[in-house]
N, C-alpha and C positions, 0 to 999 in steps of 0.2 A: 226236319230243322236239325242241325246236328248236335247242338248247345244249348238247344232252348233251355231244361228244366234247370241244368247247371247254371246259366247265365241271369235266370231268374232267381236261383237263390243267393247269386253272387248279388243281385240286384238288393235283393231285401237285407244282405250282410253290410253291405258295402255305401249303399245311400243313407245319410245322416238322418234319424228321425225329428222330428217338429211337430212339437206344438201348438203352433200358432194357429189360431183361426182364419177362416178363408180372406175376410180384409184386408189380414196383412202378409198375406203372399210376397205381394208389390212394395217397393221402398214406399213410405211414407213419414212425411213432415211431424211432428206434432204442432200445433198452434202454437203462438208466443204471443197471443193476446191474451188478457185473462180471462176467465168463465162470465164474469159477470156482463150486464149491460153497460154500453157504451157510454150512456147518460153517467149511469152508476161512476164509473170508473173517471169521468170527467171532472162531477162533483167530488169524488177526493183529493185528486188531484189538484184540485181550484182551492179547495180549502186549506190543504198543507201548504200550497203556496203562497194564500195570503196569513197561515199561521206562522211561515218565517221571515215574509217580511213585516210582519206588525211585533211580532216578538225577536225582534235582533237584539233587541238591549240584553233581552237574557242570555238567548242561544248564542251569539258569538263570543261571548265568553268561554260559555261550558263546550262550545265546538273546540275553540282554541286550545282550551284544557286538556280535554280527550286530544286531541293531535298531539300535543306536546307531550303527553303521559303517555301513548303510544312508542314516542321515540325513544322516550326515557326506561317503558318499560323494560327492556332485555338488559341495558346495564345495570337495573336495580337486579333483577332478576340472579342476572353473573354473582353479581359482590355476595347477593345473600347466598347460594350455591358455593360459595369460599370461606364462609362460616361466620360474616355479619348478620344480624339479625336482622327484623323487617325494619325497624323504625330509624337503627342505623343505616344503615342503605340506603332508605330514601332521603334522609338528612342530608348522607354524603353526596349523593347524586345532587339534588337541588342545590348542595352548597356551591360544590363544583359549577353548574352552570353559570349559577349568580357572579361566581369568580370570573370567569369568562367571559361574560356579558360585561360586569363592569372594567374589567380588561379592556374589552373592545371600545366600551366609549369613551375610556382616558385616551388611549392611542385615539381615537377620531378626534375628542377636545383637543388634543395636542395639534394635530392634523393640520387643524380647521385655523385654529389659532396662528400657524405659521402662515398659513395660505392669506390670510388677510393682513397678517402683517407686510407682504410682498405685495399687496394688490396694488400699489401705488406707483410700483417699480414697471408695471406691466402695462399701465394705461398707457403711454406715448405709442407702445408698439399696439397696441389694440385699435386707437385711433388713427394711428396710419392706416391699419388692416383696411378699416370702416372708409376710410380717405380714399384709397386705390379703388375698389369696389363699387365706389359713388362716380370715379370718374371712368372705370371700364363701362359702367352702365349707359353713363352721359354721351362718351363717345360713339356707344353701338347706334343712337340717333334714333333706330327704329323705336324703342318704347317712348322715347323724348316726345318725340312727332306724334304717335298713336294718344298718349297721355293728353299734348296739347289741341289734337282736333276734339277729342274725346269732350276736354273740359269747354272749346268753343260752340259743340250743340248742345251742351248742359244749360252755357250760358245761354243760348237762341231760344230753348224751348222754356227756359224761365220766363225770359222779356214775352214771348208770347203767352204767356200765361196770364200775364201780369196784365196785357193790354187786351180792352174788350174787343170782341167784333167792331169792326166796321170803321174801327180807328186807328188812323194810321200815326197817327203826333202824341207824344205822350201828356199827359195833363198840365193844365199851367201850374206857375211856383205856389200860386194862390191855393186853389184845390190841392195841391202835394201840401201845402203848411195845416191847411185845415184838417186834411185826411189823419194826417202826424199827430198832430194838437187832440184827435178824438182818439187815440189808441191811449190805451192802459198804461199805468205805470208799471212796470214790471217791480215786483216786491221779494226778496232774498231773504232767507230764513238762517242765520246762524247759530249753531250752537253753542255756548258758553265755554272757553277753554277748561280740560278738562284737569282735575287736581291731582297731585302723585298719590293719594289716595287711591284712587277711583281707578286710574291706571294698573296700580299696584295690586286692586280686589279683582280687575278684570283679567289678568296674567294670572293672578291666582287662580282665578275659576275654571281658564282653561288650561291648567296643567293639575288643577285637582281631579279629574275627569279622567283623563288617559292614567296618572298613578290610581287611582281607585280601579281602574280596569286592572292593569298590571298586578296591584294586589290581589284581586279577586281570584284571578286567574292562577298565582301561584299559589294560595291555600286550597284552590280547587284541584291542582297537579299533585297537591303531596296528600291530599285526600284521597285520589284516584288511583295513585301508589302503595297507600298503604292499606286500603280497602279495595283492593284488584280485587282478588278471588271472592271476596263477601258481594262484592257490587255484579262480576259474573253470574253467582248463585240466583242473585235475585232475579238479574236480565232473562236466567231459564227459567226460573219460576212464572213470571210473571207472560211471557210470551212463547217458551218451548218446551216445558213439562211434557207435552203430549207427545214430540219428538225429540229425545235428548241429545241421541246422535247428531239429528241434522242442523239443530241447533248450536250445538259445540262446534260443528264441523261449519258453520258460518262464521261464529264469531274467531275460530282459530285464522281463519284463512282470511277475515277484513284484519286482521290482528298484523298478519306475517305480512302482507301484500302491502298496510299502510306501514309498517315500519321500514319494509326492504325499501319502499319509495323514497321514505325520507333519509334513511342513511344513505341511500346511492344520490341524492337527491346534495344532500351534504357532502359529500365526497369528492362530487364533480363541481360546485361551486367553489370548494376550496381549492381544487385544482387549478380553475378558471383564476379566481382572486387572486392565486402566488404566479400563475403564468402571466396573466395581466399588468402586474406590480412590477414585475421582470422586465419584461416586453417594454412597456412606457421607461423603466429605467433605463433601459439602452437607449431607447429611443432619445431619451435628455427631457422626457415630461417631469416637471416638479412634482415633488409629494406622491413618488407614486406608491407607497404604502397606503396612504389614505384611498386613492382610486383602488387598487384592490381590494382593501376592506369591504369598500363602499360595491362595490361589484357583485362579490362573492356575496353579502347579504342580499341585496337588491334584486339579483338572480332567482332567489325564492319564490317571487313575483313574475309570475309567466309573462310571456311576451316583452311587456313593457317593461317589467325591471331590469331587462341590458339594455335597453336602449336609453330609459334614465341612467343609467352609470355612465354610459357611454358620451352622455350631450357635455359635463363638465371638464375632463380631460381633456377633450377636444376644444372646446373655446380658449381652456388654459395654453392651449398647445399654437394655438392662433395667436394669444397674445401673447407668448413667449417670443415665439421664433419670428423673426423679418420674415422669411420668405413661407413659403408653402408647403415646403418638406415633412418638416414635423406632423403637422396637422395628418398631411396624406396618409404617414406613413401608419399615425395614432388610427385613424379609421379602418385602414387595412389590416392593421394588430384585430382590432374588435369585431371587423369581417371574417378573417380567417379560422380566430377562435370559437365563434359562435358557427362556422360549418363545421368545424371538427369534432365540437362538441356534439351538434344536433345531429349529425350523420356516423359519427364513429362512436366516442364517449356513452352517448346516451344509450343506442339500441344494445352495445355492450353491457354495458353495464344494466339496465333496467330489465333487459330482455322483455319474458310477459310478466312482469312484478306487477305492474300496473291493473292489466287488464283492460285496457280504453285504448279506442282506438283511437287517431290522432284528431277524427273530425270530431270525435264528442269530447277529446279537448277542447277542443277551440268552444264546443257549444259551451261545456258546462262552466269555460271561464266568464262567456258573454251574460250565461244566466245568473250564477253565482254575484259576478259584479253589480249587477243590475238590482238584485235583489240586497245586497251587503255591502257594497261598494268594494274598496281597495281590499278590506278584508275577507271579502266574498272571492276576490281574484285568487289571494294566498292561500284560502281553502277549500277552492274549486278542486282541486284535482285529487287530495283524500277523500273530499267528502263523496266525489261522485265515482271512488273505488268503492266506497261503502255500499251503493244503490247497487253498483254492479254485481255487490257478493250477496246484496239482497236478492237481486233478483236470478241470481246463479242458484239458490237454495231455496227460497222461497216461490212457490207456484203461481200464486196471483199474481208476481213481481216478474215473471219470466220476460215479460215485454222490456224491461231496463236493461239487463243481458243482450237481447237482441239490439235494441236502440245502441246502447254504450257501450257493448266491450270488443273484445280485438280478435275473438275467435269466431271463425268463417261460422256465419248464419245457416249456409245452405251446403250439401255436402256436394261432391267435387262430379255424383253423376247429373246430380241437378241441376247444379252449372251449366253443364256441359249440353243438358238439353234445351236449357233456357236460351244457351248462345244460339242453337239450331232451329229455336222457335225464330229467333230474332233476326235468323238469317244473315247472320256473324261468323260463317267459318272460321276467319283470320282468329278471333279471339277464343272460339271451340278448339283451335289447333295449336294455341297458345297452352291453353288449359290442358289438353294430352302433354305438348312436351314437357310442360310443369310434375306433370304426374310420373312421366317417364323417367326423368329425374332422379325419382328417391324410390321409385317402383320397377315391378317386371313387366315383360310386353303380357303377362298372360294376367296380372291382376290387372289392368288395365285395361283389358277385356272383360274381366268378371266383373271387378266393381264399378266401371266406368258408363264403358260404351252399351253395352247388354243392357244393365239398368237403365241406360237413357233411351234404350228403344223398347223395352218394358213401356216405363212412360209416355211414350209415345203411340204404342199398343193401347194402351188404357184409354189415350184422349181419340185414338182411333175408333175405341168400341163406344165410346160414349157420344159419337158424334161432333166432336170439340175439331177435328183434322178431317179434311175432304182427301178422298183418293190423291190429287194431284198434290197435297202438301204431304202429306206423311212417304208418299214414292218419292218424293223429292228429297224429304229427309232421310228416307233407305241411301240414296243415293250418295247423300253427301256423308253418312257414315261409311259406306263400302271406299270412295274416293280415301277417307282420311283411315282409315284400317289400311290401304294399298300404300298411303305413303309413312305409317308407320313402321307397315312391315319393311317396304323397301331401307327406312333409315336403319334398321335393325340388321336387315340381309347387311348391307353397306356396311356396318361397321361390326360385325363378324359375328354378331351375338346371336343368331336365328340363323336360318337354312329356309330360303325360299321355297314357295309349294310349286313341285314340278309340274305344271301346268302341260297336261297331252302325254306325259309320260307315262306309258303304260305296261303294266310286267302280268306275268302270268300269275302270281298271285300277289297275295297282301294290299290289293287294290280298295280303298275306303271311298264311297260316295256321299256328295255333305249335301243336303236341301235344305231348304225353309220346308215346315210342315203348312203354311196358309199364305203368306204372303211374301211381298218384299222385305219389310221387317224382319222375318224368320231366318229369309235369305242371308242378310248383312250377319246376323248374328252365328248361320251355319257357317260363313265363311271364316270368323275367328277361330271357329271348333276346327275347321279344318288347318288353319295357319298353328292351333295348339297340337293339332294331330302329326302336322309333319316335322315341328320340331320332333317328336319322339322315334321319329324316325322313318316314319310309315308315308304308303305313296295313298296321295291325296287327290280325288276331283270334285270340282263343288258344280255344282248343277241346281240351276232355278228350281221354284217350286211350280212353275208352269210347264215344266219338263216332264214332269208328275201327272199335275195334276189335268190336266189336257190332253196328255197322252201324247206329245208332240218327238217327235226324233231329236234327241239331243248332240249326238253324235252318230257316226255309219259304220264305225268299226265293231266289232265283238272283240271284248275284254274279260279277262275274270275277275270279278268283282268279288271280295270278300263280306263286304260289310255294307250296308245302307242307315246313316244315320240321317236321320230327321229331327229339327230341331222346333220347338213351337215355347214363343214368349209367353204364349197364353196356358198356364197349368191347366185349366180348365177345358178345353179345346180337347175333349176324348174323342169327339165323334168323327171331326172330320181327321185325327189324327188314323182314326178306325179304317174310317173309308181309302187315305191316301195307303195304309200298310195293306190294306186288301189293294189296292192295283200293283202295288211294286212286289207282292207276291204270285198275282198272275204273270208278272213278266221274267222271276227271276228262278234262279235251280236251286232247291229246295234245301241246300246246303249253307245258303246265304242269312246271314246274321242280320235282322233289322232293330237297330237302337231307336228308342225315342227319347228325347231330352226335354222334358218337360220344364223349362227354366222355373227356380223357386218353388218349384211344386212341393205341398204340404204332402207328406207320409198318410196314404186313408190305414183307419184303424185296422183292417185285415192284412196289412203291409202293399209294397210295389207288385207281388203276384197277381192280385186282383187285376191291375188296371195291365201288367203285359196279358191275362186270361180276357180284358175285353178288348183290348185291343188290336193285338198279334200282335206285339212286338217280344224279344226276344230278353231287350234289355231297358230297363229305363235310367236315367239318368236326371239329374235337378239342378247340373251345375256345366260350369265348359271344362274347369280343369278335375272336374270329378267325372266328366263322361268321357274325356281323352284317357284319363287313366285306365278305366275299367276297358274303354276301344284295345288300347295298348294289350292289356290284360288277355283281354277276349282272342285277339289275333296269335299273340305267343302260344293259346292254349292249342289251338288247330293244326292239325296233322300233315292234313293236305289242303293243295290248293281247292278254291270253288270251282264250280262248273262256269265256263262262259254264259253270261246273259247279252243279252241285248235291250239296251237301254234304249225306250223311246218307242219300241214295238208296239203296237195295236194288241191290246189284250183278246185274248181267245173267245 
């Protein structure tokens, strides 16, 4: 073996050391469920939900205050950095907010007063529209006939129930009179008319509660802004003194996400209100300023807010326009704006700021609305963002991030393997196409397809996959590899493997070390070697293991590369390498690729000595680079060998 000692030293130098234990040689997915029992976790969740429901009178003002303080904190901090003190900065921000709220309330009040003064002018048009709709329904005839038949059937059923069985004629007048006299006289209870004092008291009582809540929220917001640093320190001391770094990172992440979400939502709602008001003004709907302001505010309520804001302007357009042009244009304006904002503006501005999946946002809206009503719907997204942040930084709550987060919960190689197991090659190919859009072919082989084969090999070893199943899976992967390679060759990004192209020197033979799964991985290695300008041919594992002739002619082979997905299968590799040695010339180099293998304590030289290999690699890219370097060092072509000849 010409370069056996040198290539062994090269393997020692080039193969990356690894301190991973044997149990982590193949990809592993950390568990997302909490380490405790399912019963204890369920009990904690039930207790928390019950506490949220029965403590809403206290928790809702507190949550609103924290949410508003998150939104106002960046502005207060900026004012403090500009030289204002803590108290003046907070008071200035709160005063500015109150002025904006008061101005908004004044504009809304004046617009509503103007609208109510003009309602009588729209009454006749609205009545004409209702009359036209009634006539159109009556002219259809079908609905009227169905309603008439249904009423007749209902009347006949009532008569049948009132007539005793076997009696064909109604009771006599005397009996009817007797039965009517025996019925009790209905008694109705009417409350006395309410006095003005009682009406005023009820009105004041209904108004006092929201005013008191608003006052409590304002006081809490001022307190949270003033004592922001002190509250943060107390929170760290109470919950995260053992890991200050993780707690600080969680708090910063939550504050950043919620603040950015609120800021982006404010900008989007302002744009929505301005665009809607301008559009309604161009269409001719009265009071466009009122509808734009209401739309901007109501859009803070997910899902139902835009629908509520669209109802009144559309009804007003119906009442104003004698025809149907204005209402249809108003509806079209709302639809176009919602489509544009939902599909263009929100993904662009939000990005990954919230970290919530669309399904999580919908489920959170249902959950918090059920607990806290309309206020819960308003707070659903910010509160769920905080839960996702907790799941990201707290180990016991990791399942929250898995359930609610927007980040992929499965790595690409596991998703690809799962699609293969589900016998869904179309979606598996879509995953590959998406991955190739942002990565190279070598990265696809190294990071997705070979790890998926390793998963299949693990399931094969533990008996979860039968021979027929893993053989079909390996064939599917080979077909996908060929398709990807063909697409890359067509696009000019790679050169095709020259099947059957034999030369006097530099030929590399690639084969699997144990089975068809290894053969599929060896084919990927052959493609990478071809991209490096080498002459490569792939053979199946059976061509070596069963000593059957693979080709009939004699050719010069410089190196034989055997690929094993299982890094501990050294016994099989040793036997196969022995068979290859018996049939090749002394100058032929044998490379053993133990994918994702762990470097032993005494180095890779011990693996080379125990298996008879000249070079050991642990990855596709690393092995292809080493083989290229090895062939570059060879000074003369190898003697020809006969592939598949019986051992002597």
